[in-house]
C-alpha positions as CSV (number, residue, x, y, z in Angstrom):
1,M,3.1,7.9,6.2
2,G,5.5,6.3,8.8
3,Q,6.6,7.5,12.5
4,A,6.1,11.2,14.1
5,V,8.8,13.2,13.6
6,D,9.7,17.5,12.9
7,D,12.7,19.8,12.4
8,S,14.0,19.7,15.6
9,V,15.5,16.2,15.2
10,L,16.9,16.8,11.7
11,V,20.8,17.1,11.6
12,N,20.8,18.9,8.2
13,E,24.4,20.0,8.6
14,Q,26.0,16.4,9.3
15,A,25.5,14.9,6.0
16,E,28.6,13.1,6.5
17,L,28.0,11.2,10.0
18,V,24.2,10.7,8.7
19,R,25.4,8.0,6.0
20,E,28.1,7.0,8.4
21,R,25.4,5.8,11.1
22,L,23.6,4.2,7.8
23,D,26.1,2.7,6.5
24,R,27.0,1.2,10.1
25,S,23.5,0.5,10.7
26,V,23.8,-1.8,7.7
27,V,26.8,-3.9,8.9
28,A,24.7,-4.1,11.9
29,L,22.4,-5.5,10.3
30,R,23.9,-8.1,7.8
31,A,25.9,-8.9,10.8
32,M,22.6,-10.0,12.4
33,V,21.8,-12.0,9.6
34,E,25.0,-13.9,9.9
35,L,25.0,-14.3,13.6
36,G,21.4,-16.3,13.4
37,W,19.7,-12.8,15.2
38,F,16.5,-13.9,13.3
39,S,15.9,-17.3,14.2
40,D,13.4,-17.0,16.5
41,H,10.2,-16.7,14.1
42,E,6.6,-16.8,14.0
43,D,4.4,-16.9,11.1
44,T,2.5,-13.7,11.2
45,L,0.5,-11.3,9.0
46,G,-0.8,-7.6,9.6
47,F,-3.2,-5.1,8.1
48,E,-3.0,-1.4,8.0
49,V,-6.0,-0.4,5.9
50,E,-6.4,3.7,5.1
51,L,-9.5,5.3,5.0
52,D,-11.5,8.7,3.9
53,L,-13.7,10.8,5.8
54,V,-17.0,11.8,3.7
55,D,-20.0,14.2,4.6
56,P,-23.0,12.1,3.7
57,L,-23.0,13.6,-0.2
58,G,-19.6,12.0,-0.7
59,R,-18.0,14.7,-0.1
60,A,-14.3,15.0,2.0
61,R,-14.7,15.9,5.6
62,P,-11.4,17.3,6.8
63,V,-11.9,16.3,10.1
64,N,-9.3,13.7,11.0
65,D,-8.5,15.4,14.3
66,P,-11.6,15.9,16.1
67,V,-12.9,12.4,14.7
68,L,-9.6,10.5,16.3
69,A,-10.4,12.0,19.4
70,R,-13.7,10.9,19.7
71,L,-12.8,7.8,18.6
72,G,-9.9,7.6,21.5
73,R,-8.1,4.6,19.7
74,D,-4.1,3.6,20.4
75,D,-5.2,1.7,16.8
76,M,-6.2,5.0,14.4
77,Q,-4.0,8.3,13.9
78,S,-4.3,10.5,11.3
79,E,-2.7,10.2,7.3
80,L,-1.5,12.8,5.2
81,A,-4.5,14.9,5.0
82,R,-7.3,16.3,7.2
83,F,-9.6,14.0,5.7
84,N,-7.5,10.6,5.8
85,I,-7.2,8.0,9.1
86,E,-5.4,5.0,9.2
87,L,-6.2,2.0,11.0
88,N,-3.8,-0.6,12.4
89,V,-4.9,-3.9,12.9
90,A,-2.7,-6.0,15.6
91,P,-1.0,-9.2,14.1
92,R,-2.1,-12.2,14.0
93,R,-0.6,-15.8,13.6
94,L,-1.2,-16.7,9.8
95,T,-2.9,-19.9,10.5
96,G,-6.4,-21.3,11.4
97,D,-9.0,-18.9,11.4
98,V,-6.9,-15.5,11.3
99,F,-8.7,-14.4,8.1
100,D,-12.4,-14.7,9.6
101,A,-11.1,-13.3,13.0
102,T,-9.4,-10.4,11.0
103,A,-12.8,-9.4,9.1
104,R,-14.6,-9.6,12.5
105,E,-12.5,-7.5,13.7
106,L,-12.1,-4.9,10.7
107,R,-16.4,-5.0,10.8
108,E,-16.6,-4.3,14.4
109,I,-14.4,-1.5,14.7
110,L,-15.8,0.1,11.6
111,I,-18.8,-0.3,12.9
112,R,-18.7,1.2,16.0
113,C,-16.7,4.3,14.4
114,A,-19.5,4.8,12.4
115,A,-21.6,5.0,15.2
116,R,-19.5,7.7,17.3
117,T,-18.5,10.0,14.1
118,E,-21.6,10.5,12.3
119,V,-22.4,12.9,15.1
120,L,-19.4,14.9,14.0
121,G,-21.1,15.1,9.9
122,A,-18.0,12.3,9.1
123,R,-18.7,8.8,7.7
124,I,-15.4,6.2,6.8
125,V,-15.0,5.0,3.5
126,A,-11.9,2.3,2.2
127,I,-11.8,3.3,-1.0
128,G,-8.5,3.8,-3.9
129,T,-8.9,7.2,-4.9
130,L,-11.5,9.2,-3.3
131,P,-13.3,10.5,-6.8
132,T,-15.2,13.7,-4.9
133,L,-11.8,15.8,-4.4
134,R,-11.1,19.1,-5.7
135,P,-8.2,20.9,-6.4
136,D,-8.7,23.1,-3.3
137,E,-8.7,20.2,-1.1
138,L,-5.7,18.8,-1.9
139,T,-3.1,21.6,-1.0
140,Y,-0.1,21.9,1.7
141,E,-2.5,23.8,4.1
142,Q,-4.9,21.2,4.0
143,L,-1.7,18.5,5.2
144,S,-2.8,17.1,8.8
145,S,-1.8,18.9,12.1
146,N,0.9,16.0,12.6
147,P,4.3,18.0,11.8
148,R,5.8,15.1,10.0
149,Y,3.6,15.6,7.2
150,A,4.5,19.1,6.0
151,L,7.9,18.9,7.2
152,L,7.9,15.9,4.5
153,S,6.4,17.8,1.7
154,R,8.7,20.6,2.4
155,R,11.8,18.5,2.4
156,M,10.8,16.7,-1.2
157,R,10.1,19.8,-2.6
158,E,13.5,21.3,-1.6
159,A,15.3,18.0,-3.2
160,R,12.9,17.9,-6.6
161,S,13.6,22.0,-6.9
162,A,10.3,22.1,-8.7
163,L,6.7,21.8,-8.0
164,F,5.5,18.3,-8.0
165,A,4.2,17.1,-11.2
166,V,1.6,14.4,-12.5
167,H,0.9,13.3,-15.8
168,I,-1.6,10.2,-16.4
169,D,-2.1,9.5,-20.4
170,G,-5.4,7.7,-19.1
171,R,-8.7,7.6,-20.6
172,E,-9.3,11.3,-19.9
173,P,-5.9,12.2,-19.3
174,L,-5.1,14.1,-16.2
175,A,-2.3,16.6,-15.8
176,F,-1.5,19.2,-13.2
177,S,1.1,20.6,-10.6
178,A,1.5,21.2,-7.0
179,D,3.3,22.6,-4.6
180,S,3.3,20.2,-2.5
181,V,2.7,16.6,-2.3
182,A,-1.2,16.8,-0.6
183,P,-2.7,15.5,-3.7
184,E,-0.8,12.2,-2.5
185,A,-4.0,12.4,-0.2
186,S,-6.6,11.4,-2.9
187,A,-5.1,8.0,-2.8
188,T,-5.1,5.4,-0.1
189,S,-3.7,1.8,0.3
190,L,-4.4,-2.0,2.0
191,Q,-0.9,-2.9,3.5
192,L,-0.4,-6.5,4.1
193,H,2.3,-7.7,6.4
194,L,4.0,-11.2,6.8
195,R,6.9,-11.8,8.7
196,V,9.0,-13.9,7.1
197,P,12.5,-16.3,8.2
198,V,15.4,-14.8,7.2
199,D,16.6,-17.2,5.3
200,R,13.3,-17.8,2.7
201,F,13.2,-14.0,2.2
202,A,14.5,-13.6,-1.1
203,A,11.8,-16.6,-2.1
204,F,9.3,-14.5,-0.2
205,Y,10.0,-11.1,-1.0
206,N,10.3,-11.9,-5.5
207,A,7.0,-14.3,-4.7
208,A,5.3,-10.3,-3.5
209,Q,7.0,-9.0,-6.3
210,I,6.0,-11.2,-9.3
211,I,2.2,-11.4,-8.6
212,S,1.5,-7.5,-7.8
213,P,0.5,-7.1,-11.2
214,V,-2.2,-9.7,-10.7
215,Q,-2.9,-8.3,-7.3
216,V,-3.3,-5.0,-8.8
217,A,-6.0,-6.2,-11.7
218,V,-8.3,-8.0,-9.4
219,G,-8.2,-5.3,-6.4
220,A,-8.2,-2.1,-8.6
221,N,-10.8,0.1,-7.1
222,S,-8.8,3.8,-7.9
223,P,-10.2,5.0,-11.5
224,Y,-11.2,8.5,-10.6
225,I,-8.4,11.1,-9.5
226,L,-9.8,15.3,-9.7
227,G,-12.8,14.0,-11.8
228,H,-10.8,12.3,-14.5
229,E,-11.5,8.8,-15.2
230,L,-8.1,7.1,-16.0
231,W,-6.6,4.3,-15.0
232,H,-8.4,1.1,-13.3
233,E,-5.9,1.7,-10.6
234,S,-4.6,5.0,-11.2
235,R,-2.9,5.3,-7.6
236,I,0.0,3.6,-9.0
237,A,0.8,6.1,-11.5
238,L,-0.2,8.9,-9.1
239,C,2.1,7.9,-6.3
240,E,5.1,6.9,-9.2
241,Q,4.9,10.3,-10.1
242,L,4.2,12.7,-7.1
243,L,6.5,11.2,-4.8
244,D,9.7,11.3,-7.2
245,T,11.7,13.4,-5.8
246,R,14.4,12.8,-8.0
247,R,15.2,16.5,-10.5
248,E,15.1,16.6,-14.5
249,D,18.9,16.1,-14.7
250,E,18.2,12.7,-12.2
251,V,15.9,11.1,-14.2
252,M,18.0,11.6,-17.7
253,T,21.2,9.8,-15.7
254,G,18.4,7.1,-14.6
255,A,18.4,7.7,-10.7
256,R,16.4,5.4,-8.5
257,S,13.1,7.3,-7.9
258,R,11.5,6.7,-4.1
259,V,8.7,4.5,-5.5
260,S,9.2,1.2,-7.5
261,L,8.5,-2.1,-8.0
262,G,12.4,-2.3,-7.9
263,D,14.7,-3.6,-10.9
264,R,15.8,-7.1,-9.9
265,W,14.9,-10.6,-8.5
266,V,16.4,-10.6,-5.4
267,T,19.0,-12.9,-3.0
268,G,18.4,-11.2,0.4
269,P,17.2,-8.6,2.5
270,V,20.4,-6.5,3.4
271,D,20.9,-5.3,-0.1
272,L,17.7,-3.8,0.1
273,F,18.4,-1.9,2.3
274,A,21.8,-1.4,1.5
275,E,21.2,0.2,-1.9
276,I,18.4,2.9,-0.5
277,V,21.5,4.4,1.7
278,E,23.9,3.9,-1.1
279,L,21.6,5.3,-4.0
280,I,18.9,7.8,-2.0
281,P,19.6,10.7,0.3
282,P,17.7,10.8,3.2
283,L,14.9,13.3,3.3
284,L,14.8,13.2,7.4
285,P,18.2,13.2,7.9
286,T,18.7,12.1,12.1
287,L,21.2,11.1,14.6
288,G,20.4,9.5,17.7
289,P,22.5,8.2,20.4
290,D,22.9,4.9,20.5
291,D,25.6,3.2,17.9
292,P,24.3,0.6,16.3
293,L,27.1,-1.3,16.1
294,E,28.1,-1.2,19.6
295,I,24.6,-1.8,21.0
296,L,25.1,-5.1,18.7
297,A,28.6,-6.0,20.8
298,A,26.4,-5.2,24.3
299,G,24.1,-8.4,23.5
300,R,21.0,-6.4,22.6
301,P,19.4,-5.8,19.1
302,P,19.7,-2.4,17.7
303,E,16.6,0.0,16.7
304,L,18.3,1.2,13.3
305,D,16.2,4.6,14.0
306,E,18.1,5.5,11.2
307,L,18.0,3.4,8.9
308,R,14.0,3.0,9.6
309,L,12.9,6.5,9.4
310,H,15.0,6.7,5.7
311,N,13.5,3.1,5.0
312,G,10.2,4.9,5.2
313,T,10.5,7.5,2.9
314,V,11.2,4.9,-0.2
315,W,7.9,3.7,-1.4
316,R,8.9,0.8,-2.6
317,W,5.4,-1.5,-3.9
318,N,6.9,-4.4,-1.7
319,R,9.0,-2.9,1.4
320,P,11.5,-4.9,3.3
321,V,11.0,-3.7,6.5
322,Y,13.0,-4.6,10.5
323,D,11.6,-4.5,13.6
324,V,12.0,-4.9,17.3
325,Q,9.1,-6.0,19.4
326,G,9.3,-7.5,23.1
327,G,13.2,-7.2,22.8
328,R,13.0,-9.5,19.5
329,P,14.4,-8.3,16.0
330,H,12.5,-9.6,13.0
331,L,12.0,-9.2,9.2
332,R,9.0,-8.5,7.2
333,I,7.8,-7.8,3.6
334,E,5.3,-5.1,3.9
335,N,2.9,-5.5,0.4
336,R,1.8,-1.5,-1.2
337,V,0.4,-2.5,-4.0
338,L,-3.4,-2.9,-3.2
339,P,-5.6,-0.1,-3.0
340,S,-8.4,0.2,0.4
341,G,-12.0,-1.3,0.1
342,P,-14.1,-1.8,-1.0
343,T,-15.6,-3.6,1.6
344,V,-14.0,-5.7,4.3
345,I,-14.8,-9.1,2.8
346,D,-13.5,-7.9,-0.1
347,M,-9.9,-7.0,1.7
348,V,-9.7,-9.9,3.3
349,A,-10.3,-12.0,0.4
350,N,-7.6,-9.8,-1.7
351,A,-4.9,-10.9,1.4
352,A,-5.6,-14.3,1.2
353,L,-5.0,-14.6,-2.4
354,Y,-2.2,-13.1,-1.6
355,Y,-0.7,-14.9,1.3
356,G,-2.0,-18.0,-0.5
357,L,-0.1,-17.1,-3.7
358,V,3.4,-16.3,-1.8
359,R,3.4,-19.1,0.2
360,T,3.1,-21.8,-2.6
361,L,5.5,-19.5,-4.8
362,A,8.0,-19.3,-2.5
363,D,8.6,-23.2,-1.5
364,S,8.2,-23.4,-5.6
365,D,11.1,-25.5,-7.2
366,P,11.6,-23.9,-10.0
367,P,10.3,-20.9,-9.1
368,P,8.3,-19.0,-11.5
369,W,10.5,-15.8,-11.2
370,R,13.2,-17.7,-13.2
371,D,11.5,-17.5,-15.9
372,V,10.2,-13.9,-16.1
373,P,12.5,-10.9,-16.7
374,F,11.9,-8.9,-13.7
375,S,11.9,-5.9,-16.7
376,D,8.5,-8.0,-17.7
377,T,7.1,-7.8,-14.2
378,E,8.0,-4.5,-13.8
379,A,6.0,-3.2,-16.7
380,D,3.5,-5.6,-16.4
381,L,2.7,-3.9,-13.0
382,R,1.8,-0.3,-15.0
383,T,-0.1,-2.5,-17.4
384,A,-2.7,-3.9,-14.9
385,A,-3.0,-0.5,-13.6
386,R,-4.2,0.3,-16.3
387,H,-6.5,-2.5,-17.7
388,G,-7.5,-3.9,-14.6
389,L,-8.3,-8.1,-15.5
390,T,-8.2,-7.8,-19.2
391,A,-4.4,-7.1,-19.0
392,E,-1.7,-9.4,-20.3
393,I,0.6,-10.3,-17.8
394,S,4.0,-12.5,-18.1
395,W,4.3,-16.2,-16.4
396,G,6.5,-18.4,-17.5
397,N,6.7,-18.3,-20.7
398,R,3.7,-17.2,-21.9
399,R,1.8,-13.6,-21.6
400,L,-2.0,-14.0,-20.1
401,P,-5.3,-12.2,-19.7
402,A,-5.1,-11.3,-15.7
403,R,-8.9,-13.0,-15.5
404,D,-7.7,-16.4,-17.0
405,L,-4.5,-16.4,-14.9
406,L,-6.4,-16.0,-12.1
407,L,-9.0,-18.5,-12.7
408,D,-6.9,-21.2,-14.8
409,Q,-3.5,-20.8,-12.5
410,L,-3.6,-19.0,-9.6
411,L,-6.4,-19.5,-7.4
412,P,-5.8,-23.0,-7.3
413,L,-2.4,-22.0,-6.1
414,A,-3.5,-19.7,-3.9
415,A,-5.3,-22.8,-1.8
416,A,-2.8,-24.5,-1.9
417,G,-0.6,-22.3,-0.1
418,L,-3.4,-21.2,2.3
419,D,-3.6,-25.2,3.3
420,A,0.3,-25.0,3.8
421,W,-0.2,-22.1,6.0
422,G,-2.9,-24.1,7.8
423,V,-5.6,-21.7,7.3
424,D,-9.6,-23.4,7.8
425,V,-10.6,-25.2,4.3
426,S,-14.0,-22.8,5.1
427,A,-12.5,-19.6,5.0
428,R,-10.2,-20.7,2.5
429,D,-12.6,-21.5,-0.1
430,H,-15.0,-18.3,1.1
431,Y,-12.7,-15.8,0.7
432,L,-11.0,-17.4,-2.4
433,G,-14.4,-17.3,-3.8
434,V,-15.1,-13.9,-3.9
435,I,-11.7,-13.2,-5.6
436,E,-13.3,-16.2,-8.1
437,Q,-16.6,-14.2,-9.0
438,R,-14.7,-10.9,-9.3
439,A,-12.4,-12.4,-11.8
440,R,-15.6,-14.3,-13.5
441,T,-17.8,-10.9,-13.6
442,G,-15.1,-8.5,-14.2
443,M,-16.7,-6.4,-11.6
444,T,-14.0,-4.9,-9.6
445,G,-14.8,-2.0,-7.7
446,A,-13.0,0.4,-10.4
447,I,-15.3,-1.1,-12.7
448,W,-18.4,-0.7,-10.3
449,Q,-17.3,3.1,-10.2
450,T,-16.8,3.7,-13.9
451,S,-20.5,1.7,-14.1
452,V,-22.3,4.0,-11.9
453,V,-20.8,6.8,-13.1
454,G,-21.8,6.3,-16.7
455,H,-25.4,5.2,-16.1
456,L,-25.9,8.4,-13.7
457,E,-23.8,10.8,-16.9
458,R,-25.9,8.8,-19.7
459,D,-29.4,7.6,-18.2
460,R,-30.1,10.4,-15.8
461,G,-28.2,13.2,-17.4
462,I,-26.0,14.4,-14.4
463,D,-23.0,16.4,-14.8
464,R,-19.6,14.4,-13.8
465,A,-19.3,16.1,-10.5
466,A,-23.0,15.2,-8.9
467,A,-22.8,11.6,-10.5
468,L,-19.6,11.2,-8.9
469,R,-21.0,12.2,-6.0
470,E,-24.0,10.4,-5.6
471,M,-21.5,7.4,-6.9
472,T,-20.0,7.8,-3.6
473,R,-22.7,7.9,-1.6
474,R,-23.9,5.0,-2.9
475,Y,-20.4,3.4,-2.3
476,V,-20.6,4.2,1.4
477,E,-24.3,2.6,1.9
478,N,-23.3,-0.3,0.0
479,M,-19.8,-0.9,2.0
480,R,-21.8,-0.7,5.1
481,D,-23.9,-3.4,3.8
482,G,-20.8,-5.8,3.5
483,L,-21.7,-7.5,0.4
484,P,-18.6,-8.2,-1.9
485,V,-18.2,-5.8,-4.8
486,H,-19.3,-8.0,-7.0
487,E,-22.7,-8.3,-5.9
488,W,-23.4,-4.8,-5.6
489,P,-25.8,-3.3,-8.0
490,V,-25.1,-1.2,-10.6
491,R,-28.5,0.6,-11.1
C-alpha cells in the first residue's frame, strides 16, 4: 500500500500548512508540464504482483517477515497482512522481447522463492482473493509489522467515524463489518505501469479507462470472499466499499470516494492531481523540509513527497503517478483493475492485452471514448466484475458481450498496438493467443475456481470449507506447473 510512514512524521495540527504544500505541489507540477520538464521520455512497462502465502493445505500462512528475511530480495516487500507479500519487477523498455523477458524473470523468481519458503511451511500463490480465509485471520492484529498499515487503518477508521462495512449482493450475498481495513488483505492484484509522454497522457489514460471493464471480464480471478461465492471479480466490490473513508453524510452529498474509476474522460494529467488535493482530505498529512517551487526555481525536479504520499492513499483503478528516477521526472499510469494470477503466462497475457490496446486506442482518431459516456464505462466495470465474460459492455454505439467484443474487435486492435510498440511477432501471437483461448473456452480463473468447488461439493460430498482448501491446493500446484488457466483440469 505504498511507502513507509509512521506516526512520528504526521503533522495533524498543521492542516492549513499541509494544504498549502499540496497546492504548491500541484502548481509546481503544472509548471513542469508547461515548461517541458518531461520531454526526456522512454516507453517502459513495469509490473507489481501481490502474492499470498499459504500452507500445504491452502490455508493462509502469516509468516511474511520470516519469509522476506529468508529470501533477502530487494524487489520483494510485505503487504497489508502477514500472509501478503509484493514483488516489484524492474521496468523494461516496451519493445522487442519485453514480454518473454518479463515472463522468464517472473517464473525464475517464483521458482527460486518457492524452494526457499517451503522450509517455513509456506507456498506462494497469485490469486485475486484467497478463498480459504476466515474472519479471525482478517483482523487488526493480523496486519503486517510495517507500521504504515496499522497507521493507515487507524486513520481511515477515524475518518469514517464508524466501522468499515461491506455488502456484496452476489450469488451468495455477503455482509460484514470490521474495525480495520484488514479484510482488504484478502484481495491481491497485478498492477501494470506504463510511462507515457506528457503530451499524450490524456489519450493513454482514457484508453486505460475505457478498456478496464474488458480487462476485468477476461482476467477475473476473485469469486470467493470468506467462503461466499460472489462476483467473478469480487475484489472490485470489496476494495470500493472497504477503502471508502466517507462518512454517511458525505456519501449522501456525493463526496468523492478514494476508490473509483473516476467521473469523466480527462484532458491532461495535472487536473487528476489537483482534484484529489481539492476534494479528498489527506489521510497521512506530512510536511518535508523542501518547498517544491523553490526546488523547481533552483533548476531541480522536486520530489513532491507530500503529493505522492497523498496520491498513494487514493486508490483509483487507473492511477496517475509522478516519480523522479535518476534525477529525471516522469509520469506513468498505474493500471490496478486486474487480480493477481493465475499463472505467469496468464498475467503476462493480461499485460500484453492491456499494453496493446492502450497503444492502438491512444493512437485512434477519433478515439473510441468520444462515443461512450463515461458513466457507461464506470457502470460497465462493475457489470464485468459481476458477470465476467458474459457481461455486456458499451463500445461505440452498441453493447456487446465482453467475449464477443474481445474476439471480434479488441484482440486485433491489441495486436496492432503491440506491433506499434515493436513487440516481437511471436510473443504478440503467443500471449494474445492465451487471451483468445480464455475467451473462447470461457475458462477464466474465476470460472475454474467455482467449477472445481462445485465439482467437489456435488460429486464428492465435501463441505464448502474443505472444498475451498482442496481447490486452493490444486490451484497452487497448477500455478507451479505453469500452464495457462484455460488448460487446467477441472476434475
